[in-house]
C-alpha angles and dihedrals in degrees: 000000000000123000088246091053089050092051091048094052089049093053092048092055091045093052090048091053095045093048092052090047094055098037099259134125115244090210085067094058117081116207110221114199108218102211103174111145092009123116125250087248090065090053089050089055093049089048092053087053092055100268111142107164121070130179127211132190103185115064103208093046091049092051090050093051092045088057091050094048098039091124090065127082097234133164110222123205121191105214099164127100112287118234124193093238092056103049097102097057089046089049092048103039110035139063096205134033110190102180105062114145106149134070089213093058089042090054091048093048088050097049093044098045105112112245094231092060124079116252119293111253112226137188120197112231113228119206099211097167099050092234111164090208094061127070123234145105119274111251091244092056095045100086094058094044091049094052092050095046091047089062095053118110118235091025129093111201101215104170150292135308133193141183105207126200112267115271130185105213131052095242092057094043091052095054100076091041089053088054095049091048090051088051090052093051091051093053091047089051087055090058101267113139098223121165106163136080105180101195138121133066136193094291099044103029097125092050091051096049089045089060097048101269110176095185125041120190108213125177113141097044089052107035103023129243120340132234110284113272095019098101133237136278 
């Protein structure tokens, strides 16, 4: 068994235990393997161990890996910041986009999504901390954006995503995730059929699951430490 396979098994067990501890079903939580900066061989190893969903932050790197791994039935998620000049390849080559925070970008994705493909699954990124360095729509602007995105063809609005500021203890980590879950509930009460909370990474996995995450983005705990300066997952 490879190291990646061992890590994947441990993560599945951890998710199962945390889900039970906090009253959720592990089957309702999707493990997204964040494979940025990792080679195609690492993705192949994870695939061999049963992993199917992979998240990438850097578009050119992702497209190169997709070419190398075209023989595998993988589900690709774009989780990096969306730029206007990159919407077409995102629309053409991914199943999910997690970091949508602009109606203009949503419209471009809808226009550029190829007709033979199923609708592009999208999550709206919410900036709960107000950090200028992070993307995301402000909570007060979310309802309007969500309503408009939900009306676009070739897109399927699935839910919300956030990247909270780092926190050291469980209670602090849970706070922004609780806020995101409440925002999702409000949107559902307004008639939007949302089923996804994309939140939680290696360092705050329990906090995210405790607050109802349905998709956790795990890089470091699965693939090991990243190249210096490339961020964490």
